[in-house]
C-alpha positions as CSV (number, residue, x, y, z in Angstrom):
1,M,11.8,88.4,23.7
2,T,10.2,91.2,22.1
3,I,8.8,94.8,24.4
4,Q,5.4,93.4,24.1
5,S,5.7,90.0,25.0
6,I,7.5,91.4,28.0
7,D,5.0,93.5,28.7
8,T,2.4,91.2,28.0
9,S,4.4,88.9,30.6
10,I,4.4,91.2,33.3
11,A,0.7,92.4,33.1
12,A,0.3,88.3,32.8
13,N,1.5,88.6,36.7
14,T,-0.9,90.9,38.0
15,T,-3.4,88.5,37.0
16,I,-5.1,86.8,40.2
17,S,-6.7,83.3,40.3
18,H,-8.4,82.4,37.6
19,K,-11.5,84.4,38.0
20,H,-10.7,87.7,39.1
21,R,-8.0,90.8,37.9
22,A,-7.7,93.7,39.7
23,T,-9.4,95.5,37.0
24,E,-9.0,98.9,39.2
25,L,-6.1,98.7,39.5
26,D,-5.2,99.5,35.5
27,V,-7.6,102.1,34.7
28,I,-5.9,103.9,38.2
29,R,-2.5,103.4,36.4
30,G,-3.6,103.9,32.8
31,F,-5.1,107.3,34.3
32,A,-1.6,108.2,35.2
33,I,0.3,107.1,32.1
34,F,-2.5,109.3,30.3
35,L,-1.2,112.0,32.9
36,T,1.9,111.2,32.4
37,I,2.0,111.3,28.0
38,V,0.2,114.9,28.3
39,H,3.1,116.3,31.0
40,H,6.1,114.6,28.4
41,F,4.0,116.9,25.0
42,M,4.1,119.9,26.5
43,Y,7.3,119.4,28.4
44,D,8.9,118.4,24.9
45,V,7.0,120.8,23.0
46,H,7.9,123.9,25.3
47,Y,11.4,123.2,26.3
48,I,13.0,120.4,23.6
49,F,11.6,122.5,20.4
50,G,11.4,126.3,22.2
51,Y,7.8,126.7,21.4
52,P,6.4,129.6,24.3
53,S,3.3,126.7,24.1
54,F,1.9,125.5,27.8
55,S,4.7,127.7,29.8
56,W,2.2,127.7,32.3
57,L,1.7,124.1,32.9
58,F,6.2,124.0,34.6
59,G,5.2,126.5,37.6
60,K,5.9,125.2,41.0
61,A,1.8,125.2,41.9
62,M,1.2,123.1,38.5
63,E,4.5,120.5,38.7
64,S,2.8,119.9,42.6
65,F,-0.6,119.3,41.4
66,Y,-0.2,117.5,38.1
67,H,2.9,116.4,37.4
68,L,3.9,114.8,40.7
69,P,0.9,113.1,41.3
70,G,1.4,111.1,38.0
71,Y,4.6,109.5,38.8
72,I,3.6,109.1,42.8
73,I,0.0,107.4,42.0
74,F,2.3,105.2,38.8
75,L,4.8,103.8,41.6
76,G,2.1,103.5,44.6
77,V,-0.1,101.2,42.1
78,S,3.0,99.7,40.3
79,G,4.1,98.9,43.9
80,V,0.5,97.4,45.0
81,S,0.4,95.3,41.9
82,S,3.8,93.6,42.6
83,S,1.7,91.6,45.4
84,F,0.4,89.9,42.5
85,S,3.3,88.5,40.8
86,R,4.7,85.1,41.1
87,N,8.9,85.6,40.6
88,N,9.5,90.2,41.6
89,L,13.1,89.6,40.8
90,K,12.6,87.8,37.4
91,R,10.2,90.5,36.3
92,S,13.1,92.9,37.8
93,G,14.9,91.6,35.2
94,R,12.9,92.0,32.5
95,L,12.3,95.7,33.7
96,A,15.9,95.9,33.5
97,L,17.1,95.2,30.3
98,I,14.0,97.7,29.1
99,S,15.1,100.3,31.0
100,I,19.1,99.5,29.6
101,G,18.0,99.3,26.1
102,L,17.0,102.8,26.7
103,T,19.5,104.4,28.0
104,L,21.6,103.2,25.4
105,I,19.3,103.5,22.4
106,T,18.8,107.6,23.6
107,S,22.3,107.7,24.5
108,I,23.9,106.9,21.0
109,I,20.9,108.8,19.3
110,S,21.7,112.5,21.4
111,I,25.9,111.3,20.1
112,V,24.3,110.9,17.0
113,T,22.8,114.1,16.4
114,K,24.9,115.9,18.9
115,S,21.9,117.3,21.2
116,D,20.5,116.0,24.9
117,Y,18.0,113.4,24.4
118,Y,19.0,111.3,27.2
119,I,17.7,109.1,29.2
120,L,19.9,107.8,31.4
121,W,17.7,106.8,34.9
122,Q,13.7,107.2,34.6
123,M,11.3,105.8,35.9
124,L,11.6,101.9,34.6
125,H,15.2,102.1,36.1
126,C,13.5,103.5,39.7
127,L,10.5,100.7,39.4
128,A,13.3,97.5,38.4
129,F,15.7,98.7,41.3
130,S,12.5,99.1,43.6
131,T,11.5,96.1,42.0
132,M,14.4,93.8,42.8
133,L,15.1,95.2,46.5
134,N,10.9,94.1,47.0
135,G,11.6,90.8,45.3
136,L,14.7,89.8,48.0
137,F,12.9,91.5,50.9
138,E,10.1,88.8,50.1
139,R,12.1,86.2,50.5
140,T,13.1,86.7,53.9
141,A,11.1,85.2,56.9
142,L,9.3,87.5,58.7
143,K,6.3,88.0,59.1
144,E,3.6,89.4,57.0
145,K,2.7,92.2,59.4
146,T,6.0,92.9,59.8
147,K,6.8,93.1,56.4
148,I,4.2,95.9,56.2
149,V,5.5,97.9,59.0
150,I,9.4,98.0,57.2
151,L,7.6,98.5,54.3
152,L,5.9,101.7,55.2
153,L,8.6,102.8,57.1
154,T,10.5,102.6,54.0
155,G,8.5,104.3,51.6
156,F,8.4,107.7,54.2
157,L,11.7,107.8,55.3
158,V,12.3,107.4,51.4
159,V,9.9,110.3,50.4
160,F,10.2,112.6,53.3
161,Y,13.5,112.5,55.2
162,L,16.0,111.1,52.6
163,P,15.4,114.2,50.5
164,H,16.1,116.7,53.3
165,I,18.8,115.2,54.1
166,I,19.7,116.0,49.9
167,R,18.7,119.5,50.2
168,T,20.4,120.3,53.7
169,F,23.9,119.1,52.3
170,K,22.9,120.0,48.8
171,L,24.1,116.5,47.3
172,D,21.8,116.9,44.2
173,S,24.7,119.3,43.4
174,K,28.0,118.4,45.2
175,G,27.8,114.6,45.0
176,S,29.1,112.2,43.4
177,P,27.6,111.6,39.9
178,L,27.8,108.0,40.5
179,L,25.1,107.9,42.7
180,L,22.5,109.7,40.1
181,P,19.7,106.8,40.6
182,F,19.4,107.6,43.9
183,G,19.0,111.9,42.9
184,I,22.5,113.2,43.9
185,G,24.9,115.1,42.1
186,H,22.8,115.1,38.7
187,L,22.9,119.3,39.0
188,R,26.7,118.6,38.3
189,P,27.8,120.4,34.7
190,E,29.8,117.3,33.8
191,V,25.8,115.5,33.7
192,P,24.2,115.8,30.4
193,A,20.3,117.1,29.9
194,M,18.4,114.4,30.2
195,I,14.4,114.7,28.7
196,D,13.5,112.3,31.5
197,Y,14.6,111.5,35.2
198,L,12.7,110.2,38.2
199,P,15.6,109.3,41.2
200,L,15.3,106.6,43.9
201,I,14.9,109.3,46.2
202,P,12.0,110.1,46.8
203,Y,10.4,108.3,44.0
204,S,10.9,104.9,45.2
205,G,9.2,105.7,48.8
206,C,5.4,105.6,46.6
207,F,6.2,101.7,45.5
208,F,7.3,100.4,48.8
209,V,4.1,102.4,50.5
210,G,2.6,100.9,47.9
211,V,3.2,97.2,48.0
212,A,2.9,97.3,52.9
213,L,-1.1,98.4,51.1
214,G,-1.5,95.2,47.8
215,K,-0.5,93.1,51.1
216,I,-3.5,95.3,53.3
217,I,-6.0,95.3,50.2
218,Y,-5.5,91.8,48.2
219,P,-4.2,89.9,51.2
220,D,-2.7,86.9,49.8
221,G,-2.7,88.6,46.7
222,K,-6.7,88.3,46.1
223,V,-9.0,89.8,44.1
224,Q,-12.1,89.1,46.4
225,K,-14.3,92.1,43.8
226,P,-13.3,93.4,40.7
227,Y,-13.9,97.2,39.6
228,C,-14.0,99.6,36.6
229,T,-15.2,96.7,35.0
230,G,-17.8,99.3,32.7
231,K,-16.7,99.9,29.3
232,V,-16.8,103.3,29.6
233,F,-13.4,102.2,31.4
234,K,-11.9,99.8,29.1
235,P,-9.0,102.4,27.0
236,L,-7.5,103.0,30.4
237,A,-7.6,99.9,31.4
238,F,-6.2,98.9,28.5
239,M,-3.1,101.3,28.6
240,G,-2.9,100.2,32.0
241,R,-2.6,96.4,31.2
242,H,0.2,97.7,28.8
243,S,2.2,100.1,30.8
244,L,5.4,99.1,30.2
245,L,5.4,98.9,26.2
246,I,3.2,102.5,26.3
247,Y,5.9,104.1,29.2
248,A,9.4,102.5,27.2
249,I,7.7,104.0,23.8
250,H,5.6,107.0,24.8
251,Q,8.9,110.0,25.1
252,P,11.6,109.1,21.8
253,L,7.7,109.1,19.9
254,L,6.5,111.9,21.1
255,I,10.0,113.8,20.5
256,A,10.3,111.8,16.6
257,L,5.9,113.3,15.8
258,I,6.8,117.0,17.2
259,W,10.3,117.0,15.0
260,L,8.1,115.3,11.7
261,W,5.1,118.1,12.7
262,T,8.2,121.1,13.0
263,K,9.7,119.7,9.3
264,I,6.3,119.7,7.8
265,F,4.9,122.7,9.0
């Protein structure tokens, strides 16, 4: 199965009933992907290739108002969309395959080129793990209202409380690198530099809050009325429908194109 067919299959899982699709979610997710691509392009130009351009983007203020919202929106909307999936465990397996492939490819490239192009744990890894946990949680016998409360509490705990624990005990630099997926140990010297890194803490919390909101906004996984269906939204909707494929390939593709540009010009 190709990445394209995997992405199409996953997108198909978010089609609700035989009548309506939550087009507004595609548009929002597409907008988040657009923000991420633009940010990664500027990051690659500035940090990986060493050009002074876009240095204004990487201060604390711009990171908070530009970079962070893209990830929060993408994971939150992915959580909402999981309410529509027929089988989140199967979906998490597909995501895991893409994530593992991305890690293997970038690790091989990094070793061969003796550079740090590693992607050990990023958005797709985070999404795969979160989707798996949600798939397991869905199989419990708890009532829907109870599930919503647990998801919201878990989301806020992961977003606001656990990062404080990591900062207080400096676990990002003193913890075991084996816990890198959780935002622990990633600053240790033996951990290679990564071109993309998105730990479960705090970002998976956005996904769980999104799942809860999906259960509230789209009860029983049904879309009563689609929004954002006009022609002006079609480019973003297309990006949103194929967001996983775009996210999987955009960073290696950007690096390759920028490298080619430096060689030609």
